[in-house]
N, C-alpha and C positions, 0 to 999 in steps of 0.2 A: 319301264318296268318299275312298279312300286315296291319299294323295299321297306321292310320293317326292321328298325334298329333297336336293339335292347338297351337296357340301362348301361351296360358296359361300353357300348358304342358311344353313347352320349358322354360318358366320362372321358373317353379317349379323345374325343374331338376337341376338347378345350382344356384338357387336364381338368375336365369336369366343371370348371369355374368354381367348384366347391361353394355352394350357396348361390345357385344361378338366379334365384329370385331376388337376391340382393344386388347382383352385378348386372342384371339383364339390361338396364338402361344405359350402361356405361361403355359397352363394348370391351369390358375388361377381359372377356373370354379370349381375346386375341393375344394377350400378353401373360405368359405363365409366371412372370415375376410376381404377379399378385398373390400367388400361393405363399411365397415367402422363401428366403434364401438363408441357410445357416441356422442350425439349432440354437446358437447363441442369440442372434437377433429375435428369433421366433419366441424364445422363452421370455424375452423382454418386451413382448407385444409389438415387435418389429420397430421399436424405437432405436434407430441405429445411425441416422444421418449425421448427428453431431458426434457420436462416438467414433465411428469410421476408422477402425483399426483391424489388424489381422487380414487374412485373405478375403473374408467376406466383403470387405469394402470395395473390391473391384466390381461387384454386382450392384451395390447399393449407393455408394458415393465414391466415385473414382478419385476424387481429390485426396482421399485418405491414403492413396498410394504414394503421395509425396512425402509421407512420414515414415514409410517402411524402409528399413535399412538392412534387412536380411531376407533370404528366400523363405517363402511360405507356401504351404499347400493346404487345400481343404477339400472335404467330400461330405455329402449328406445324402441320406436315403430316407424315403417314407413310402408307405403303401396307402394310397388314397382310395377311399371307399372300398377297401379290401380287394381291389382289382387293378388299380392303376399304379404302376411303379413310377416314382418321382426321384430323380437323381440329380445332384449338383456336384460338379467337379471344378476346381479352380487352382491356379498357381500364380505366384507373383515373384518376379525377379528384379531386384534393385540394380540400378545402373549409376551408383555413386551420386554425385550432386545433380545429375541430370534427371533424377526421378526413378520411377519404377514402372515396369510393364506387367500387365496382368492378362491372363487368358482364362476364359471360363466357359462352361457348358451347363445349361439347364435342360434336362431331357425328361420327358414323360412318355409312357407308352402302355398299350394294353392289347390283348388279343380280343377279337370281336367275332361274333357268330352272325350269320345272315339267314333270313327266312323270306319266303315269298309271301304273296298275299293270302295264300291258303294255309300258311303256317308251316310249310314244309322247309326243312333246313336245306339251304343252297350252298353251304360251305362256311369257311371261316377265313379270317385275315387278321391284320393288325393295323393299329393306328398309333402314330407318335407325333409329338410336338417338341421341337428343339429350338433352343436359343443360344447362339454363340456370342461370346464377348471378346473384344480386343480392347483393353483398357490401358490408359496411361495417366499418371499423375506426377506432379512435380511441386517442389517448394519454390515459390517465386524468389525468395531471398537468395537461395543457393544458385540460381541461374542468372544472378546479377541484378535483379530488381530489388535493390536493398531497401527501397521505401516500403516494401510489403513484407514486414517481419511477421513470422508465424502465420503466413497465408499460403494455402496450397490450392492448386487448380488441377482439374482432371476431366477426362472425357472417356466415354465408352462407345465404341462402334458396335452395333448389335445387328446380327443376321438371324432373321426368323425363318424357320422351315417347319412345315407340318405336312403330313401326308400319310397314306396307308396303302395296303395291298390286299389282294384277294377278291376285288370286285371293281369293275370298270368305273362305277359311279364314285366309289371311294377314291380310286386312283385319280380321277378327274378333279376331285376336290382338293388335291394337294396344292399348297400355296407357299409363297416365299415373300420376304420383304426385308427392308433395312430401316434402321433409325439410329438416333444418337442421344446419349445422355451426357449432360454437362454438370459438373459438380464443383462446389467451392467449400473450403473448410478454413476456419479462422480460429485463433486462440487469443482473444483480446485480453483475457485475464488468466493467471495460472490455473485457476479452477474452472474455467469456462471455455467450452468449445462451441462454436456456432457453425452449422452446416446448411448448405442450400444445394438442391439438385433439381434440374429440369429434366424429367424423364420424357423420352420420345419427343425431343425438342423439334424434330423435323415434321412431326405429325404425319408420318408416312402411312402406307397401306400394306397389308398382306394380301396379295392378289392370287386367286386360285386359277387353275387351268380352265375353268369355265368363265373367267373374266370377272368373277365376283371379288370386290375389294372390301376387306374389313379394315376400317380406319384404326390406327393405333392411337389410343387415348393419350393426350399430353397431360402430364401431372407435375405440379410443383410441390416438392417436398422440402420443408424447412425443419431443422432440428437443433436442439441444444443438448449438451452434456454438461452436467454440473458435478464436479468432484467434491463430494462431501467429506470423505475420509481418504487419506492416502499420504503420499510424500508431500513435502513442503512445496515442491515445484508444480504439483498437480491438484491440490485439494485445499478446501477451506480450512480444514483441521488436520494437523499432522497426526498420523497414526500408523501402526503396523498393518492394520487391516485396510481394505479398499472398499469404498462404497460410492457408487456412481448412480446418479439420477439422469434419465434420458427422456426427452419429450420431443415428438415429431408431430407435424401437422401436414396433412395431404390436402392440397388445394387443386381441385379439378379445373384446369384451364380450358378443357374441351367443352364442358357443359356447366354453365353457371347455375343450373338448377340443382346440381348435386352439392350437398353441404360439405363443409370441411370435416375430414375425419382425423381423429387424434390417436396417437400411439404413445403410451406412457410405460416406462419400464425402469426397474431398479436391478442393479447387480451388486452383490456383496461377496467379497472374498474374505471370509474370516481366517482362512489359512492360505498360504501361497499355492496350495494344490487344490483348493476346493472353492467353487463359486456357487452361489444360490441366486436364482433369478425369479422375477415375477413381473407381470405386465398386463396391460389392457390394450387390445388391438381392435380398433373400430373400422368397420366397413360402411361405406356410404353409397346410397343411390338417391334418386330424385325424392327429396323430402324425407328420407329415412337414414338414420344412423343406428347401427347395431354394434354391440360391444361383445368381444370375446375375451375371457380372462385366461391368461396363460401362465405357465410356470416352467422352470427349467433348472438344471443342475449341470455343473461342469467339473471335470477333473483334469489336472495338468501335471505331467511328470516327464522329466527328461526331454522336454521340447515337444512332446506329443500331448494333444488336448482332445478329450472326449466330451462331447456336449449332448445333452438330451433336452428336448422341449415337448411339452404337452400343450396342444392347441386345439380346443374344441371349436366348432363352427355353429353359430347361432341358427337354430331351426333344424339342424341335422344332428340330433343327439346320438344317433348310432354311428356317426362318422367322425368322432373325435380322433384326431390324428397324432401319432407319435413320430417325432423327427429325431434322427440320430446323425451326429456329425463326428468325424474323426479328422483332425487337422494337425499339420506340422507347423508349430508357431515358433520353434527355435528356442534354444536355451536363453534364459534371461542374461543379458550382458552385464558383466561386472561394471560397477560405476567407474567412469574414467577419472583417474586421479590427476587433477590439473595442478601444477605447482602454483601456489599463490600464498605469498607471505609479505606482510608489511611490518617494518621495524622503524619505530620513531626514535630519532636521535634527540630532537628537541621540538617543542618545549617539554618540560617536565610538568606533570600535574602539580597544582598549587604553586605556580611560579609568580614571583613579585617582579614587576618591571617598572621602568620609568619612561621608556620610549613610546613613540606613537605607533609602533608596530611590534609584532612578535615574530621571531624567526622560526619557521617550521622546516625541519630537515629530516630526512629519513631514507630508507632503502626499501626496494620492492623486488619481489621475485614473482614472475608470471608473464603472461602474454597480453600485450596491448593493455597494460594497466594504466588507468586514468586516476590521478590523485587531485584532490581539491581540499581546501581548508576554508570554511566559511564562504563557500562559493568562489573562492579565488583559486584558479587553476594553477597547479604546481607542475611544471614540465618535468617529465621523467627522462633522464639522460644516463645511459649506461647503468640502469638499475638504481639510480639515485635521484632524489627530488629535493628541491629547496625553493623557498619563497618567503615573502613577507606578508603577514596578515595585518591589516590596519587595526589599530586600537585607538579610535578617534577621540574617545573621552576617557577621563580618569574614572576609576571605579572597577567594577567586576566585569569580566569578559569570559564567555565560554567559547573556546575554540574547538570546532568539530572537524576533525580530519576524516575524510572519506576516500575510499579507493575501491575500484571495481575493474574487472577484466572482461574480456570478450566471452568468457564461459559462464558469466553470471555470478562469479564469486564476488563477495562484498566485504568491506572492512569499514568499521566506523569506531572512532575513539574520541572521547571528550577530554578536554584539558581545561582546568580552571586557572584563569589568569587574573591577577590583581595589579592594575596600573595605579600607582600612587602619584600624587602631585609632586613635582620637583621644582627646586629653585636654584639658580646658579650660585647664590651666596650661602646656601645651606648644604654643606658637604658632609662627607663621611666623618664621624666623630664629633659633630656639633652636638652639644648637650641637649638641645631641644629639637633635634632632627625628626624624631618620630611623631611628637604631637603636632609639629608644623605640617608635616606631610599628611598625617591622618585627618586633621581638621580641614586642611586644604582640599583633600580628596572628597570629603562629604559635603563640601560647599559652605562651611562656616566662615572660612577666611580665604583670601586670595592674595596673590602677589601683585607686583607692578608690571606694566606693559613690557618692560625690558627683561622680564623673566626673573627678577630678583625679589626677595622677600623683605630685605632690610631688617633682620631680626633684632638689631640693636637700636632701631629707631623708636621714637616715643609716640604715644597716642595722645590725641587731644580729647577733651571731654565730648565734643561734638562727634568725633569718630567713634568713640566708645558707645554713645547712645545709638548711633546709626547701626553699628555692628550688632548689638544685642537685639534690636528690633527686627533686623533682617534675618538674623539667625533663628528667631522665633517664627518667621514666616508670616508676620502679621501684615494685613493690608494697610497701606498708608493713606490716611484721609487728606483732603485739602485743608490747609490751615489758613484761617483768617485772624487777623489781630496778632498781638504779641504773645509769645509763649512765655518768655521771661522779659524783664525790662531790656535786657541786652540781646534778645533773640527775636528779631522781627519775623513777620510772616514770609518775607522773601529770602530769609537765610536758607542756604542749601540744605541744612540739616533740621530745619524747623519741624517738619512733620514727625521725624524720628525722635527728636527731643520731647515733643509733646506727648507722643505715645509712651516713651520711657517714663516720663513723669506721671502719666495717667496710671501706669501699672506700678508706681512707687519703686521703680528701679533706680531712678536718679532723683536728686534734690538740688535745690539752689543753695547758694551761700546765705549767711545771715543778712547780708546786704540786699538780698532778693535777686541778685544777678546769678546767671548760670555759668558765665565765663566759658563760652563754647570753644574758644581757641586756646585755652590754657591746657598745658599738658597735665595729664592725670597722674596722680600719685599711686603708689602701690596700695596704700590703705584704702583709697577711694575705689580702686579696681576690685579689691577683695570685697569691699562692702557691696558694690553693684553685683558681682557674681554670686555672692551669698544670697542677696535678695532674689536674683534671677532663679537660683536653684531652690529657693524657699527653705533655707536651712533653719534648724531650730536654734534659737539664741538663748544663752544663759542670762539671768538677771544679775544685778550688781551684788546681791547678797551671796550668790553662789561663788563669786570671786573673792569674797571677804577673807577666807582662810586658805586660799589656793594661790600658788605662784603662777604668774603669767608665762606664756611659752617663749616670749622674746623680751630681751632687756629694754628695747626701745619702744615697747608697747606696754605702758604701765596700766595699773588698775583704773587710772583716771582717764585713760586715752579714749577719745570719743568712738573709736572703731574697735575697741577691745572685744566686744561680744562677736563682731563679725569675723575678726581675725581668728579667735579661738574656734569658732564654728567651722571656718574654712580649713583650719589645721586638722580638726577632728575628721573632716570629710576627705582629707588627703589632698586637697588643692595645693598645699604648701610643702609637699614632700621634697620638692627640689631645693628648698632652703636648708642648707646644712649648717649654717652658723647660728650663734646665739642671738643675733640681731636680725630683724626683718628688713630694715631699711624702709620703714613705713612711709617716711616723707620723700623718699626718692621717687623719681618719675619711673613708672613701669615701662619696661621695654616691650616691644611687640612679641618677642620670644617668650618673655615671662607671662604675658597675658595669655598667649596660646597655651602654654603649659598649664596654667590654672584653669582655663576654659575646658581643656581636654579632660580634667578630673571632675567636672560637674556631672551630675546625673543626666542632665539634658544632653550634653555632648557624649558622655560615656556610653549611653545606650547605642547611639549611632556608630560610634567607633567600634564597639563590640560587634555590632552587626556587620560592619565593613570587614573586620578581620576574621569573621567566621567563614570557613570554607564549605559550609553546608547550605547556605541560602544566598539568593541574589544573583545566581549565574543564569543568564538567559541566552537561548539560542538566537542566532540571527534570523531576521524576518518574522519576528513575533511568535516564535515557537514557545515551547514549554519552558518553565523556569524551575530552578532549585530554590525557591523562596524569593523574597524580594528584599531589596536593600533598605527601603523605608526611610530614605533621607529626603529632606525638604528640597523642592525644586527652586533653589535660590542661589545667588552668588553674592557674597558680602563684599562690599567695597571696603577694603581694610588695608 
């Protein structure tokens, strides 16, 4: 018997496929999921695979169940083509660390009228299509797979049932089938979720009583969620509002001729109780992709959420559909206050040390707290930690103490440390302790291999020439021939003496000799340092009517101008008597004291003692300025 089935009957048979011309080549009519689940995802153009939260995730990406920690319910209703009722019901129950179980139903149905070939009514009946879900999702890390942090896995077992009554032919067309969805969800970055779902992974059939089998189309869905605004743990930019961008791609693995369809959606919560949504939902068939522009709004209060979505369908302008959802999402949980506190006992910021290490000590309060300083692990025992951080070289050191716990709490504090050069024979109270340590730290002078400085020792003229050339950081050339009659090319200090002479820092004696091994006098030292520092000298006429500063440096003394210039520059502040001792041999301590007062050394020492520049993180990190000292060590 030939039956004539009206438009309502066609709608009921497939939940109408809603755009049958678009879906005809894909067998999408067999799967009512293609209509859409949840007013929230529908308002976002069905872009939900990467978002995957609340009860809707049991239908779309079961892996999202692994993140749910409280019971949730959802329901949705729509009237398709003004005749087909479309209902979604679902619930999720969490089972602690083992994950969550979800149960859901998608159902559509309609009354139908029958006519015979002559157009005479033969009665009425109904047609329905149902899809049952049994879903499970878990967090892999919580079930012992600790290598998979922030990774969830889930699956949905689906049972398809469609059928009708009122007519033998319709009743014979009733069909059932089963299939499986598998989902994956990851959070590689705080602001990024990545989801992957294989729908109808078994590629099963829905088989009718007539033996006709409709193949379930296999579909790969990939999606991302980008948190643009929100909490620090979930978004690129911290804000009181929430703004998420979601993008999904549908890849039809059953038919390579069907192009990839995209779903793009945004969700903005300007207030805790109000959400605004918009999206683009693409549908694809062989060689064709059509776009539907969607919009939606949500309201949340007291754990109850109402969502509305407007979803038109391309080519069916009279059948734009309104979707309504009411869900129980639960009250927002108050943030868990996790005890976490770090108290540093040592070091103090701006500490001066002499040792090759710095002691780091402190106390912590928290769970599984890990502490380190400059990548040196500091064991925590009974809430206390201690350790030694190497300070391999003299100079400035930035010690960065870090701590974190298993809840993601973090602590970081920087401490500025200055390690000064030290010598075994320059102790506390020694009159030239500071200049010796400071010039030694910046590399202008150094001690002996046994750790001593020998501050009372004398300098030779060769040592003096070598010192000032190295301090200036000048490249030393190869020397051929004699520099002075008594300084041959093979003399250990010949290159340095030659350069010092070239720059007019040193001179020979009237005899022409340099006398490299002769100890240098205080007057000679002052003269050389004054030349090195390019001090302004007074002429003889300026001394005619003025007293000299020291009784043993008369107006006729060959070094008078240099002595007076050095005194004016502060180099001789350490001399407290009325006599200078100009003919005395200068000690190493006296020379360093005068050197430290030169402009040349003074700038470097000032930089060394500044707490605002030159502190650098380990591993080539950022700096708080640079020390600016020459990369040299003076043999002194």
